[in-house]
N, C-alpha and C positions, 0 to 999 in steps of 0.2 A: 478281503474286503476289511480286515482290521487295520491292512496297511494302509490304504485309501482313507479311512476316516482318521488316523493318526496323521498321515499329510493334509489333510483337511483342515484339521485341528490347529496343527503345527502352521499352516499358512493362517490363518485367522488371527493365532497368537500374535505373530510377528506383525499384521498387519494393524492389530490392535497396539502394540508398541511404539508403532512408526511415529517418528520424530515430528510435530507440526513444522511447516514450513517456516524459514526461517523470516523476520522483517527486514525487507532491504530501506535499510534507513536513508540512504540517497535518495531511495523513490519517493520514501515519506516526506523528505524535506521539500522534494519538487511539489509535491501535493501540497503541503504545508504553505510554501511562495504561492502556489496559484490562487489558494483560499483567500490569502492575504492580498493579492492584486483583486481579484474579484469582489471583496469587501471595499476596497479603496478606491475602485475604478469603474464596479457595476460591468453592464454590458455594454460599455462605450467603445468607439472605435479605438481608443488609446487602450483601455484596458484589455482589448483583444489583441493589439500589438503587446503589450507588455506580458501576457498570458505565453503569449506566442515566444516571445524571446526567454522567459525562464524555461520553456519546455527545449529549446535550442541549447541554452546554457545546460540542461541534463543530460544531452544526448537524446532527447525524445522528440518525438512529432504525435500530432494528433492521435492517430492511428493506434500507433504503439502504447501510448497514455492509456488510452480507453481497452486497449486488450490486456495490460497488465490489469487494471482496476477489476476488469470483467475475472479474470484469472484469481484474483484475490478474492472477490465477492463469492465464487464459488465452494470456497471453503469459509464457511460462515464464522467458525471461530477466530480465523486468521483476519477476517476483516473487522473484528473487534479488536483483536490485538492491534493492527495496523492505523484504525482510527484512535487508540491509545497513544500510539506512537506519536501520529500526527499532534494530537493534541498536547504533549509533551513538549513536542520541538514549537509548539505556536506559545505555550506557557514560558518555555525558557526564553525565548525571543522577546516577549511581553516582560518579563523581568529585566532581561538587558535594556530595555528600552526606558525603564522607570527608575532605575537605578542613577 
């Protein structure tokens, strides 16, 4: 009984110490580019074509993109980290454009 309790506590300890999933910066860049394209072109036919090209450039299709987004959203704190990474990318692109 004590052994079971010890193993259970040990397992809980290791789960609590588990490192968060690292942010895929390449995917964050793709997401940022898609946001820019959506802002620039909206839901037009050209905008949809450009977003499709962005997905292809990053080796994605719509289904894989949505699957990756859902997986990130499942880990609530990771979604916030992912969004921060995207904002940082957008900010760096904006700074480069204004210089």
